[in-house]
C-alpha positions in Angstrom: -15.1 76.7 3.2 -16.5 74.9 0.3 -16.9 71.2 0.6 -16.2 69.2 -2.5 -19.2 67.2 -3.5 -18.9 63.5 -3.4 -20.9 61.0 -5.5 -22.6 58.0 -3.8 -24.3 55.1 -5.5 -27.0 53.6 -3.3 -29.2 50.6 -3.8 -32.7 51.7 -2.7 -35.7 49.4 -2.3 -39.3 50.4 -2.3 -39.2 52.8 -5.2 -41.8 52.0 -7.9 -42.8 55.1 -9.7 -42.0 58.7 -10.7 -43.6 59.9 -7.5 -40.9 57.9 -5.6 -38.2 59.5 -7.7 -39.5 63.0 -7.0 -39.9 62.2 -3.3 -36.3 61.0 -3.0 -34.9 63.8 -5.1 -36.8 66.5 -3.2 -35.8 65.1 0.2 -32.1 65.2 -0.7 -32.4 68.7 -2.3 -34.2 70.0 0.8 -30.9 69.3 2.7 -28.6 70.3 -0.2 -30.1 72.6 -2.8 -27.1 71.9 -5.2 -27.4 68.1 -5.0 -27.7 66.2 -8.2 -29.9 63.1 -7.8 -30.2 60.4 -10.5 -32.6 57.5 -10.0 -32.6 54.3 -12.0 -36.0 52.8 -11.1 -35.3 49.5 -13.0 -32.1 48.9 -11.1 -33.3 50.4 -7.8 -30.2 52.6 -7.9 -29.9 56.2 -6.7 -26.8 58.2 -7.6 -26.4 61.4 -5.5 -23.7 64.0 -6.0 -23.8 66.1 -2.9 -21.8 67.8 -0.1 -23.7 65.8 2.4 -22.1 62.7 3.9 -23.1 59.3 2.7 -24.7 58.4 6.0 -26.8 61.6 5.9 -28.0 60.8 2.4 -28.9 57.2 3.5 -30.8 58.6 6.5 -32.7 61.1 4.4 -33.8 58.4 2.0 -34.8 56.1 4.9 -36.9 58.8 6.4 -38.9 58.9 3.1 -39.8 55.3 3.8 -37.4 53.5 1.4 -34.8 50.9 2.2 -31.2 51.5 1.6 -28.9 48.5 1.2 
């Protein structure tokens, strides 16, 4: 059964550069190849559209070494 993707807006700390953006995006897409990840570095905001649960997304980002509010 297909799960309907949900969109989460997370406040992420510790991101400072394009490398961080790529790391976060890649980490999420490793778990969900269809995920759409949008990062606003200035606001420290990550928007993820994914079939993964919100807690799973938070955990993935934390494992990359960033803080999730």
